[in-house]
PAZAPA-4460 file (N, C-alpha, C; in steps of 0.05 Angstrom, whole numbers, plus 32768, in hexadecimal, padded with zeros to 4 digits):
% residues 341
    n_x    n_y    n_z   ca_x   ca_y   ca_z    c_x    c_y    c_z   seq   type   mol
   78FE   83CD   8672   7900   83B0   8676   790F   83AB   8690     1      X     A
   7909   8394   869D   7917   838C   86B5   792E   837A   86AF     2      X     A
   7946   8380   86B9   795D   836E   86B4   796F   836C   86CD     3      X     A
   797D   8356   86CE   798F   8350   86E4   79AC   834F   86DA     4      X     A
   79BE   8359   86E9   79DA   8357   86E3   79E4   833D   86EF     5      X     A
   79EF   832B   86DF   79F7   8310   86E8   7A14   830C   86E2     6      X     A
   7A23   8301   86F6   7A3F   82FC   86F1   7A42   82DE   86EA     7      X     A
   7A5B   82D7   86E3   7A60   82BB   86DA   7A5C   82A7   86F0     8      X     A
   7A62   82AE   8709   7A5E   829C   871F   7A41   8296   8724     9      X     A
   7A30   82AA   8721   7A13   82A6   8725   7A08   8294   870F    10      X     A
   7A11   8298   86F6   7A08   8286   86E1   7A12   826A   86E5    11      X     A
   7A2B   8267   86ED   7A37   824C   86F1   7A28   823D   8707    12      X     A
   7A1F   824B   871B   7A11   823E   8732   79F3   823C   872F    13      X     A
   79E8   8245   8719   79CB   8245   8715   79C1   8228   8713    14      X     A
   79A7   8224   8719   799C   8209   8719   797F   820A   8710    15      X     A
   7975   81F4   8705   7959   81F0   8700   794E   81E0   8719    16      X     A
   7938   81E9   8724   792C   81DB   873B   790E   81D9   8737    17      X     A
   7902   81C5   8744   78E5   81C3   8744   78DA   81CF   875E    18      X     A
   78C2   81DA   875C   78B5   81E6   8774   7897   81E0   8773    19      X     A
   788D   81CE   8784   7870   81CA   8785   7861   81E4   878B    20      X     A
   786C   81F5   879C   785E   820E   87A2   785D   8220   8789    21      X     A
   7872   8221   8779   7871   8231   8761   785B   8226   874E    22      X     A
   7859   820B   874C   7844   81FF   873C   7829   8206   8745    23      X     A
   7825   8206   8760   780B   820D   876B   7805   822B   8767    24      X     A
   7819   823C   8769   7815   8259   8765   780E   825E   8748    25      X     A
   781D   8251   8736   7816   8255   8719   77FA   824B   8713    26      X     A
   77F2   8235   8720   77D7   822B   871C   77C2   823E   8727    27      X     A
   77C9   824A   873E   77B7   825F   874A   77B4   8276   8736    28      X     A
   77CA   827F   872A   77C8   8295   8716   77B7   828D   86FF    29      X     A
   77B9   8274   86F6   77A9   826A   86DF   778C   8269   86E6    30      X     A
   7786   8260   86FF   776A   825F   8708   775E   827C   870A    31      X     A
   776E   828E   8715   7765   82A9   8718   7760   82B6   86FC    32      X     A
   7771   82B0   86E9   776E   82BB   86CE   7756   82AF   86C0    33      X     A
   7753   8294   86C3   773B   8286   86B9   773B   8281   869B    34      X     A
   7751   8287   868D   7753   8281   8670   776A   826D   866C    35      X     A
   7766   825B   8658   7779   8246   8654   778E   824D   863F    36      X     A
   77A6   8244   8643   77BC   8249   862F   77BE   8232   861B    37      X     A
   77B2   821B   8621   77B4   8204   860E   779D   81F1   8616    38      X     A
   7797   81DD   8605   7781   81CB   860B   7783   81BC   8625    39      X     A
   779B   81B4   862D   779E   81A6   8646   7796   81B8   865E    40      X     A
   779E   81D1   865C   7797   81E4   8672   7779   81E9   8672    41      X     A
   776D   81E9   865A   7750   81ED   8658   7741   81D6   8667    42      X     A
   774A   81BE   8663   773D   81A7   8671   7741   81A9   868F    43      X     A
   7759   81B1   8697   775E   81B5   86B4   774D   81CB   86C0    44      X     A
   774A   81E1   86B2   7739   81F7   86BC   771C   81ED   86BD    45      X     A
   7713   81DF   86A9   76F7   81D5   86A9   76F2   81C4   86C2    46      X     A
   7706   81B6   86CB   7703   81A4   86E1   7703   81B3   86FC    47      X     A
   7711   81CA   86FE   7716   81D6   8718   770E   81F3   871B    48      X     A
   7708   8201   8705   7703   821E   8707   76EA   8224   8718    49      X     A
   76D5   8215   8714   76BC   821A   8722   76C0   8217   8740    50      X     A
   76CE   8203   8749   76D3   81FF   8765   76E4   8215   8771    51      X     A
   76F8   821E   8761   7709   8235   876A   76F8   824E   876E    52      X     A
   76E6   8254   875B   76D6   826C   875D   76C2   8269   8774    53      X     A
   76B8   8252   8779   76A6   824E   8790   76B5   8253   87AA    54      X     A
   76CD   824A   87AC   76DD   824E   87C4   76E1   826B   87CA    55      X     A
   76E9   827A   87B5   76EE   8297   87B9   76D4   82A6   87BE    56      X     A
   76BE   829E   87B2   76A4   82AB   87B7   769C   82A8   87D4    57      X     A
   76A4   8292   87E0   769D   828E   87FC   76B1   829C   880F    58      X     A
   76C6   82A7   8804   76DB   82B4   8815   76E4   82CE   8807    59      X     A
   76D4   82E3   8807   76DA   82FB   87F8   76F4   8309   8800    60      X     A
   76FC   8306   8819   7715   8312   8822   772D   8305   8813    61      X     A
   772D   82EB   8812   7742   82DD   8805   7741   82E2   87E7    62      X     A
   7729   82E5   87DB   7727   82EB   87BF   7733   8306   87B9    63      X     A
   772E   831A   87CA   773A   8335   87C6   7758   8334   87CA    64      X     A
   7761   8324   87DE   777D   8321   87E3   778C   8316   87CB    65      X     A
   7781   8301   87BE   778F   82F5   87A8   778E   8307   878F    66      X     A
   7778   8314   878A   7777   8327   8774   778C   833D   8778    67      X     A
   778F   8346   8791   77A2   835B   8796   77BF   8351   8795    68      X     A
   77C4   8339   879E   77DF   832E   879F   77E9   8328   8783    69      X     A
   77D8   831F   8771   77E1   8318   8756   77E6   8331   8745    70      X     A
   77D9   8347   874B   77DE   8361   873F   77DC   8360   8720    71      X     A
   77E4   8376   8714   77E4   8377   86F6   77FF   8371   86EB    72      X     A
   7814   837A   86F7   782F   8375   86ED   7843   836B   8702    73      X     A
   7839   8368   871A   784B   835F   8730   783C   834E   8744    74      X     A
   7847   8338   874D   783B   8327   8761   7846   832F   877C    75      X     A
   7835   8330   8790   783F   8336   87AB   7854   8322   87B3    76      X     A
   786B   832D   87BD   7882   831C   87C1   787D   8305   87D5    77      X     A
   786D   830A   87EA   7869   82F5   87FF   785B   82DD   87F4    78      X     A
   784D   82E0   87DD   783E   82C9   87D1   7851   82B7   87C1    79      X     A
   7868   82C1   87B9   787B   82B2   87A8   7897   82B1   87B4    80      X     A
   789A   82A4   87CB   78B5   82A1   87D7   78C7   8292   87C3    81      X     A
   78E0   829A   87C3   78F3   828D   87B1   78F8   8270   87B9    82      X     A
   78F6   825D   87A7   78FB   8241   87AF   7917   823E   87BB    83      X     A
   791A   822A   87CC   7934   8224   87D6   7943   8213   87C2    84      X     A
   795C   820C   87C9   796C   81FC   87B7   7969   81DE   87BB    85      X     A
   7957   81D6   87CD   7952   81B9   87D1   7947   81AD   87B7    86      X     A
   7951   8195   87B0   7949   8188   8797   792C   817F   8796    87      X     A
   7920   8179   87AD   7905   816E   87AD   78F5   8179   87C4    88      X     A
   78EE   8193   87C4   78E0   819F   87DB   78C4   8195   87DD    89      X     A
   78BA   8193   87F6   789E   818C   87FA   788D   81A5   87F9    90      X     A
   7875   81A2   87EF   7863   81B9   87ED   785E   81C5   8808    91      X     A
   785A   81B4   881D   7854   81BE   8837   786A   81CF   8842    92      X     A
   7883   81C8   883C   7899   81D9   8846   789A   81F4   8837    93      X     A
   7894   81F4   881E   7895   820D   880F   787E   821F   8816    94      X     A
   7865   8215   8819   784F   8226   881E   7850   8231   883B    95      X     A
   785F   8224   884C   7863   822F   8868   7870   824A   8867    96      X     A
   7881   824F   8853   788E   8269   8851   787A   827F   884A    97      X     A
   7865   8278   883B   7850   828C   8836   7841   8292   884F    98      X     A
   783A   827D   885E   782A   8280   8876   783A   8290   888C    99      X     A
   7854   828C   888C   7864   8299   88A1   786D   82B6   889A   100      X     A
   7864   82C0   8883   786B   82DB   887C   785F   82EF   8890   101      X     A
   786D   8304   8894   7864   8319   88A6   784B   8327   889A   102      X     A
   7836   832B   88AA   781F   833A   88A0   7826   8355   8896   103      X     A
   7839   8363   88A3   7841   837D   889A   784F   837C   887F   104      X     A
   7860   8368   887B   786D   8364   8861   7858   835E   884C   105      X     A
   7845   834D   8852   7830   8346   883F   7821   835E   8836   106      X     A
   781A   8370   8849   780B   8388   8842   781C   839B   8831   107      X     A
   7835   839D   8838   7847   83AD   8828   784A   83A3   880B   108      X     A
   784D   8388   8809   784F   837C   87EE   7835   8381   87DE   109      X     A
   781E   8380   87EB   7805   8384   87DD   7802   83A0   87D2   110      X     A
   780D   83B4   87E0   780B   83CF   87D6   781B   83D1   87BC   111      X     A
   7831   83C1   87BA   7841   83C2   87A1   7832   83B4   878B   112      X     A
   7826   839C   8790   7818   838E   877B   77FF   839D   8772   113      X     A
   77F3   83AB   8785   77DB   83BB   877E   77E2   83D5   8770   114      X     A
   77FA   83DF   8776   7801   83F9   876C   77F3   8410   877A   115      X     A
   77EB   840B   8793   77DC   841F   87A2   77D5   8415   87BE   116      X     A
   77C5   8424   87CD   77BF   841C   87E8   77AD   8403   87EA   117      X     A
   77AF   83F6   8800   779F   83DE   8804   7782   83E4   8809   118      X     A
   776F   83D4   87FF   7753   83D6   8807   7750   83D2   8825   119      X     A
   773D   83DE   8831   7739   83DB   884E   7737   83BE   8857   120      X     A
   772B   83AD   8846   7727   8391   884E   7741   8382   8851   121      X     A
   7757   838C   8846   7771   837E   8848   7783   8389   885E   122      X     A
   7779   839B   886F   7788   83A4   8886   7783   8391   889D   123      X     A
   7790   8379   889B   778C   8364   88AF   77A6   8354   88B1   124      X     A
   77A8   8343   88C6   77C1   8335   88CC   77C2   8319   88C0   125      X     A
   77AC   830F   88B5   77AB   82F3   88AD   77AF   82EF   888F   126      X     A
   77B9   8303   8881   77BC   8301   8864   77CF   82EA   885B   127      X     A
   77E7   82E7   8867   77F8   82D0   8860   77EA   82B5   8864   128      X     A
   77DC   82B3   887B   77CE   829A   8881   77B8   8294   886C   129      X     A
   77AA   82A8   8864   7795   82A5   884F   77A1   829D   8834   130      X     A
   77B7   82AA   882D   77C4   82A3   8813   77CE   8287   8813   131      X     A
   77DB   827F   882A   77E5   8263   882B   77CE   824F   882A   132      X     A
   77B8   8255   8837   77A1   8243   8837   7796   823F   881B   133      X     A
   7795   8254   880B   778B   8251   87F0   779F   8242   87DF   134      X     A
   77B9   8247   87E2   77CD   8238   87D3   77CB   821A   87DB   135      X     A
   77C6   8214   87F4   77C3   81F7   87FC   77AB   81EB   87EE   136      X     A
   7795   81FA   87EC   777E   81F0   87DE   7784   81EB   87C0   137      X     A
   7791   81FE   87B3   7798   81FB   8797   77AA   81E3   8793   138      X     A
   77BE   81E0   87A5   77D0   81C9   87A2   77C1   81AE   87A6   139      X     A
   77B1   81AC   87BB   77A4   8193   87C1   778E   818B   87AD   140      X     A
   777E   819F   87A5   7767   819A   8794   776E   819A   8776   141      X     A
   7781   81AB   876D   7784   81AF   8750   779F   81A7   8745   142      X     A
   77B3   81A3   8757   77CE   819C   874D   77D6   8180   8755   143      X     A
   77D3   8179   876E   77DC   8160   8778   77D2   8148   8768   144      X     A
   77B8   8147   8760   77AF   8130   8750   77BF   812C   8736   145      X     A
   77CB   8141   872B   77D9   813F   8712   77F8   8141   8716   146      X     A
   7801   8143   872F   781D   814A   8734   7830   8135   8728   147      X     A
   782B   811B   8729   783F   8109   871D   7843   810E   86FF   148      X     A
   782E   8113   86F0   7831   811A   86D4   783E   8135   86D0   149      X     A
   7835   8149   86DF   7841   8163   86DC   785E   8163   86E3   150      X     A
   7865   8153   86F7   7881   8152   86FF   7892   8146   86E9   151      X     A
   7888   8132   86DB   7896   8127   86C4   789A   813C   86AE   152      X     A
   7885   814C   86A9   7887   8161   8695   789D   8175   869D   153      X     A
   789D   817D   86B7   78B1   8190   86C0   78CD   8185   86BF   154      X     A
   78D1   816C   86C7   78EB   815F   86C6   78F5   815D   86A9   155      X     A
   78E2   8156   8697   78EA   8155   867B   78F2   8170   8670   156      X     A
   78E5   8185   8679   78EC   81A0   8670   7908   81A6   8679   157      X     A
   790F   819F   8692   792A   81A5   869C   793F   8197   868C   158      X     A
   7939   817D   8685   794C   816E   8674   7950   817C   8659   159      X     A
   793A   8186   864D   793B   8193   8633   794A   81AD   8636   160      X     A
   7945   81BD   864B   7953   81D6   864E   7971   81D2   8652   161      X     A
   7978   81BD   8661   7994   81B8   8666   79A2   81B1   864C   162      X     A
   7994   81A2   863A   799F   819B   8620   79A3   81B4   860F   163      X     A
   798F   81C6   8610   7991   81DF   8601   79A8   81F0   860B   164      X     A
   79AC   81EF   8625   79C2   81FF   8631   79DD   81F5   8627   165      X     A
   79E0   81DA   8625   79F9   81CF   861C   79FE   81D5   85FF   166      X     A
   79E9   81D8   85EF   79EC   81DD   85D2   79EE   81FA   85CB   167      X     A
   79DD   820B   85D8   79DB   8227   85D0   79E5   823B   85E4   168      X     A
   79EE   8231   85FC   79F7   8244   8611   79E0   8252   861E   169      X     A
   79E7   8263   8632   79D3   8270   8642   79C2   8283   8631   170      X     A
   79CD   8291   861D   79BD   82A3   860D   79A6   8295   8600   171      X     A
   79AB   827E   85F4   7995   8270   85E7   7981   8265   85FB   172      X     A
   798B   825B   8612   7979   8251   8627   7966   8266   8632   173      X     A
   7971   827E   8637   7961   8294   8641   794C   829D   862D   174      X     A
   7954   82A0   8614   7942   82AA   8600   7929   8299   85FC   175      X     A
   792C   827F   8601   7916   826C   85FD   7906   8266   8617   176      X     A
   790D   8273   862D   7902   826B   8646   78E6   8277   864B   177      X     A
   78E3   8291   8648   78C9   829E   864D   78C8   82B8   863E   178      X     A
   78AF   82C1   8638   78AB   82D9   8629   78B8   82F1   8638   179      X     A
   78C7   8301   8629   78D3   8319   8635   78EE   8314   8642   180      X     A
   78F7   82FB   8642   7911   82F4   864E   7925   82EF   8638   181      X     A
   793D   82FC   863B   7952   82F7   8627   796C   8301   8632   182      X     A
   7982   82F7   8627   799D   82FF   862E   79A4   8318   861F   183      X     A
   79AB   832E   862D   79B1   8347   8620   79CF   834B   861B   184      X     A
   79E0   833A   8626   79FC   833D   8623   7A08   834D   863A   185      X     A
   7A22   834B   863D   7A30   835A   8652   7A25   8354   866E   186      X     A
   7A1E   833A   8672   7A15   8331   868C   79F9   833A   8693   187      X     A
   79E9   8343   8680   79CE   834D   8686   79B9   8338   867D   188      X     A
   79A8   8330   8690   7993   831E   868A   7978   832D   868D   189      X     A
   796A   8330   8676   794F   833C   8677   793C   8327   8681   190      X     A
   792D   832D   8697   791B   8319   86A2   78FE   831F   869C   191      X     A
   78F7   8337   8694   78DC   833E   868C   78DC   8358   867C   192      X     A
   78C5   8360   8673   78C3   8378   8662   78BA   8390   8671   193      X     A
   78B8   838E   868C   78AF   83A4   869C   78C5   83B8   86A1   194      X     A
   78BE   83D1   86A6   78D2   83E6   86AA   78DA   83E7   86C8   195      X     A
   78E9   83D2   86D0   78F3   83D1   86EC   7910   83D8   86ED   196      X     A
   791A   83E3   8703   7937   83E8   8706   7948   83CF   8703   197      X     A
   795F   83D0   86F8   7971   83B9   86F6   797A   83B0   8712   198      X     A
   7981   8396   8714   798B   838B   872D   79A5   837D   8728   199      X     A
   79B8   8382   8739   79D2   8373   8738   79D0   835B   874A   200      X     A
   79CF   8343   873E   79CC   832B   874E   79E6   831B   874D   201      X     A
   79FC   8328   8747   7A16   831A   8747   7A1C   830E   8762   202      X     A
   7A24   82F4   8762   7A2A   82E6   877A   7A12   82D8   8787   203      X     A
   79FA   82DE   877D   79E2   82D1   8788   79DD   82B6   877A   204      X     A
   79CB   82A6   8785   79C4   828D   8779   79AC   8292   8767   205      X     A
   79AD   8287   874F   7998   828B   873B   798B   8270   8735   206      X     A
   7970   826F   8738   7961   8257   8734   794D   825B   871D   207      X     A
   7948   8245   870E   7934   8245   86F9   7920   8230   8700   208      X     A
   7906   8238   8700   78F1   8227   870B   78DB   8224   86F6   209      X     A
   78D8   820C   86E9   78C3   8209   86D6   78A8   8203   86E3   210      X     A
   7892   820C   86D7   7877   8206   86DF   7867   81FE   86C6   211      X     A
   7852   81EE   86C9   7843   81E5   86B2   782F   81FA   86A8   212      X     A
   7821   820A   86B9   7810   821F   86AE   7820   8234   869F   213      X     A
   7813   8243   868E   7821   8258   867E   7823   8271   868F   214      X     A
   7833   826F   86A4   7837   8285   86B7   7855   8288   86BD   215      X     A
   785D   829F   86C8   7879   82A3   86CF   787C   82BC   86E0   216      X     A
   7891   82BD   86EF   7898   82D4   8700   78B5   82D2   8709   217      X     A
   78BF   82E6   8717   78D9   82E5   8723   78D6   82EA   8741   218      X     A
   78E9   82E0   8750   78E8   82E4   876D   7904   82E4   8778   219      X     A
   7907   82ED   8791   7921   82ED   879E   791D   82EB   87BC   220      X     A
   7931   82E2   87CA   7930   82E0   87E7   7949   82EC   87F3   221      X     A
   7946   82F7   880B   795D   8305   8818   7971   82F1   8824   222      X     A
   7989   82FA   8826   799E   82EA   8834   7998   82E9   8851   223      X     A
   799C   82D2   885F   7997   82D1   887C   79A8   82E5   888A   224      X     A
   799D   82F1   889F   79AB   8306   88AE   79C2   82FB   88BE   225      X     A
   79D7   830B   88BF   79EE   8306   88D1   79EF   831C   88E5   226      X     A
   79FF   8319   88FA   7A03   832E   890D   79FC   8326   8929   227      X     A
   79FE   8339   893B   79F9   8333   8957   79DC   8337   895E   228      X     A
   79D1   8325   896E   79B5   8327   8976   79B0   8342   8984   229      X     A
   799B   834F   897C   7995   8369   8988   799D   8380   8976   230      X     A
   79AF   837B   8963   79B6   8391   8951   799E   8398   893F   231      X     A
   799C   83B1   8937   7986   83B8   8925   798A   83AA   890A   232      X     A
   7974   83A1   88FE   7977   8393   88E4   7982   83A6   88CF   233      X     A
   7994   839C   88BE   799F   83AB   88A9   7994   83A1   888E   234      X     A
   7993   83B2   887A   798A   83A9   885F   799B   8392   8856   235      X     A
   798E   837D   884C   799D   8365   8844   799B   8362   8825   236      X     A
   79B1   835A   8819   79B0   8354   87FC   79A1   833A   87F7   237      X     A
   7995   8338   87E0   7987   831F   87D9   799B   830B   87D0   238      X     A
   7998   82F2   87D8   79AC   82DE   87D2   79A2   82C7   87C0   239      X     A
   7988   82C6   87BB   797D   82B1   87AA   7967   82BD   8798   240      X     A
   796A   82BA   877E   7957   82C4   876B   794C   82AD   875B   241      X     A
   7933   82AF   8752   7926   829A   8743   7917   82A6   872C   242      X     A
   7918   8298   8715   7907   829E   86FE   78F4   8286   86FA   243      X     A
   78DB   828B   86FE   78C6   8276   86FA   78BC   827A   86DD   244      X     A
   78BC   8264   86CE   78B6   8266   86B1   78A3   824F   86A9   245      X     A
   7893   8253   8695   7882   823D   868B   7892   8228   867B   246      X     A
   788F   820F   8682   789F   81FB   8675   7895   81F7   8658   247      X     A
   78A6   81EA   8649   78A0   81E6   862C   788E   81CF   8627   248      X     A
   788C   81BC   8639   787C   81A4   8635   7861   81A6   8642   249      X     A
   7850   81B7   8638   7836   81BC   8644   7826   81A2   8645   250      X     A
   7816   819F   8659   7805   8187   865C   77F2   8184   8645   251      X     A
   77F1   816D   8639   77DF   8169   8622   77C2   8167   862B   252      X     A
   77BE   815F   8644   77A3   815D   864F   77A5   815D   866D   253      X     A
   778E   8160   867B   778F   8162   8697   7796   8148   86A5   254      X     A
   778F   8132   869A   7795   8118   86A7   77A9   8109   8697   255      X     A
   77A8   80EE   8699   77BB   80DE   868A   77B3   80DD   866D   256      X     A
   77C6   80DA   865B   77BF   80D8   863E   77AF   80BF   8639   257      X     A
   779E   80C0   8624   778F   80A9   861D   77A1   8091   8616   258      X     A
   7798   8079   861D   77A7   8062   8615   77A3   805C   85F8   259      X     A
   77B7   8050   85EC   77B5   8049   85CF   77A0   8033   85CC   260      X     A
   7792   8034   85B5   777F   801E   85AF   778C   8003   85B0   261      X     A
   777D   7FEF   85B8   7789   7FD4   85BA   7795   7FCA   85A0   262      X     A
   7785   7FCF   858A   778F   7FC5   8570   77A9   7FD2   8568   263      X     A
   77AB   7FEC   856D   77C4   7FFA   8567   77DB   7FF1   8579   264      X     A
   77D5   7FED   8593   77EA   7FE4   85A5   77F3   7FC8   859D   265      X     A
   77E1   7FB7   8594   77E9   7F9C   858C   77FA   7F9D   8573   266      X     A
   77F5   7FB0   8561   7805   7FB3   8548   7820   7FBE   854D   267      X     A
   7821   7FD4   855D   783A   7FE3   8560   7849   7FDE   857A   268      X     A
   783A   7FD3   858D   7844   7FD2   85A9   7839   7FE9   85B8   269      X     A
   7832   7FE5   85D2   7824   7FFA   85E1   7834   8014   85E3   270      X     A
   784E   8013   85E7   785E   802B   85EA   785F   803B   85D0   271      X     A
   7864   802E   85BA   7865   803C   85A0   784A   8046   8598   272      X     A
   7835   8037   859E   781A   8040   8597   7812   8059   85A7   273      X     A
   781A   8059   85C1   7814   8071   85D1   7821   808A   85C6   274      X     A
   783A   8087   85BC   7847   809E   85B0   7839   80A7   8597   275      X     A
   7831   8095   8586   7823   809C   856E   7808   80AA   8574   276      X     A
   77F9   80A0   8587   77E0   80AC   858E   77E4   80C9   8598   277      X     A
   77F9   80CF   85A7   77FE   80E9   85B1   7806   80FD   859C   278      X     A
   780D   80F4   8584   7818   8106   8570   7803   8111   855D   279      X     A
   77EA   8113   8567   77D5   8121   8558   77DD   813E   8554   280      X     A
   77EB   8149   8568   77F6   8164   8565   7814   8161   8569   281      X     A
   7824   8173   855D   7841   8171   855F   784C   8172   857C   282      X     A
   785E   8160   8582   786A   815F   859C   7888   8159   859A   283      X     A
   7897   8163   85AD   78B3   815D   85AF   78B8   8143   85BD   284      X     A
   78D0   8139   85BB   78D7   8121   85CA   78D4   8125   85E8   285      X     A
   78DC   813D   85F1   78D9   8144   860E   78BC   8142   8617   286      X     A
   78AA   814D   8607   788E   814B   860F   7884   812F   860F   287      X     A
   788C   811F   85FC   7883   8103   85FA   788D   80F3   8612   288      X     A
   78A6   80F8   861A   78B1   80EB   8632   78A0   80F1   864A   289      X     A
   7899   810B   864D   7889   8114   8664   786D   8108   8664   290      X     A
   7860   8108   864C   7844   8100   864B   7841   80E1   864C   291      X     A
   7854   80D2   8642   7851   80B5   8642   785E   80A8   865B   292      X     A
   7871   80B6   8668   787F   80AA   867E   7894   8096   8675   293      X     A
   7898   8094   865B   78AD   8082   8651   78C8   8090   8652   294      X     A
   78DE   8081   8651   78F8   808C   8651   78FF   809A   8637   295      X     A
   7913   80AC   8638   791B   80BB   8620   7925   80A8   860A   296      X     A
   7934   8093   8611   793E   8080   85FD   7927   8071   85F0   297      X     A
   7913   8069   8600   78FC   805A   85F4   78EC   806B   85E1   298      X     A
   78E7   8084   85E9   78D7   8096   85D8   78E7   809C   85BE   299      X     A
   7901   80A0   85C1   7912   80A4   85A9   7911   808D   8596   300      X     A
   7912   8074   85A0   7911   805C   858F   78F5   805B   8581   301      X     A
   78E0   8060   8591   78C5   805F   8585   78C2   8073   856E   302      X     A
   78CC   808B   8572   78CA   80A0   855E   78DA   8098   8545   303      X     A
   78F1   808C   8549   7902   8085   8532   78F3   806F   8521   304      X     A
   78E8   805C   852E   78D9   8046   8520   78C1   8052   8512   305      X     A
   78B2   8063   8520   789A   806F   8514   78A1   8081   84FD   306      X     A
   78B7   808F   84FF   78BF   80A1   84E9   78C9   8090   84D1   307      X     A
   78D8   807B   84D6   78E2   806A   84C0   78CB   805C   84B2   308      X     A
   78B5   8057   84C1   789E   804A   84B5   788B   805E   84A7   309      X     A
   7892   8077   84A8   7881   808B   849B   7868   8093   84AA   310      X     A
   7867   808C   84C4   784F   8091   84D4   7850   80AD   84E2   311      X     A
   7868   80B7   84E5   786B   80D2   84F1   787F   80E2   84E0   312      X     A
   787C   80FC   84E2   788F   810E   84D5   789B   8120   84EB   313      X     A
   78AF   812F   84E3   78BC   8140   84F7   78C3   815B   84EA   314      X     A
   78C4   8170   84FA   78CD   818A   84F1   78DA   8198   8508   315      X     A
   78EB   81AB   8501   78F9   81BA   8516   78E9   81D3   851C   316      X     A
   78E8   81D9   8536   78DB   81F2   8540   78EE   81FE   8554   317      X     A
   78FD   8213   854B   7912   821E   855D   7928   8209   8561   318      X     A
   792D   8204   857B   7941   81EF   8582   7935   81D4   8586   319      X     A
   791A   81D2   8584   790D   81B8   8588   7906   81AB   856E   320      X     A
   7904   8190   856F   78FA   8180   8558   78DF   8176   8560   321      X     A
   78CA   817D   8551   78AF   8174   8557   78A7   815D   8544   322      X     A
   7899   814A   8550   788F   8133   8541   7871   8134   853F   323      X     A
   7866   812B   8529   7849   812B   8525   7842   8114   8512   324      X     A
   7828   810C   8513   7820   80F5   8502   781F   80FD   84E5   325      X     A
   7828   80EB   84D4   7825   80EF   84B7   7808   80E6   84AF   326      X     A
   7802   80E9   8495   77E8   80E0   848C   77E4   80C2   8491   327      X     A
   77F9   80B2   848D   77F7   8095   8492   77F3   8090   84B0   328      X     A
   7801   80A0   84C1   77FD   809C   84DD   77E1   80A3   84E6   329      X     A
   77D6   80B9   84DB   77BA   80C1   84E1   77A7   80AB   84D9   330      X     A
   77AB   809F   84C1   7799   808A   84B8   779B   8072   84CA   331      X     A
   77B3   806B   84D2   77B6   8053   84E3   77A8   8057   84FE   332      X     A
   77AC   806E   850A   779F   8073   8524   7781   8074   8521   333      X     A
   7778   8081   850C   775B   8083   8508   774E   8067   8503   334      X     A
   775C   8057   84F3   7752   803C   84ED   7751   802A   8505   335      X     A
   7763   8030   8519   7764   801F   8531   7751   8029   8547   336      X     A
   7743   803F   8541   7731   804A   8555   773D   805E   8568   337      X     A
   7754   8069   8561   7762   807C   8573   7754   8096   8572   338      X     A
   7757   80A6   8588   774A   80C0   858A   7760   80D5   8589   339      X     A
   7757   80ED   8581   7769   8104   8582   776F   810B   859F   340      X     A
   7788   8114   85A4   7790   811C   85BF   7793   813A   85C0   341      X     A
***
């Protein structure tokens, strides 16, 4: 298993951050995989997978590059630069780091992700430029149209994780973050199940980056060089590490959720009706906040009223409370012409 040695200062200074590039890269991985993790992702793939495959069919070098970069158990490092600490980075700024990667470094990274020598077609200098171009296409065509909703989902996940952290500490937060990740004790954080050498990241900055696709990886970036110009470069310690993880509030569908039927909205109010319509499948308060765009307080009040009226029920799942429609709630939505979400 791969684990990192973490000191108290690194934990104290860790942060949750958003990264449009990480969202685009996770979406690229989902497109390359071509299988959906949930119904919302299935709808998104149905909308964009054919165009993605046409693009790669027209550019076989880039297709081979991406298959090689994503690898079986390791992603080529140049494709996943560690996010910066800026609270609201622009995608264009982040993807520039992919384009500016050294071709030599890119080829070296690819031998690692491939686990062997490069195919002859990839012995070329434009690999970073090609990778950045595909990421720009994925962002523009498949992510940007949904980014406002996805961003709400990601922000809601961060709020929920922060609450978990305050209640259960780091051990509980890590255990629920991604498959294969858990707190081992004695300052050891297991980040995956692969048999990689441990890393001591004491004193480094540790970032946690949610993405909406069911994807995840780790990355790190070197400390900026110091010294006199002209000196030979010395090995540099890494100073920023990131864990990219799938958020808990998966998109319920590729676009905006269906509006509540007029009759139901007139009876309950549009906000409360929208919550009831979304509860065809169990959802947490965090997910409802993200999917409706309503505030946490408003969603909480709607759930309390709906629960008191016997229209929804709730159950605990781990550290989350999930709400779902009762039989009476199902009958009310059905009678008003509501559809399953």
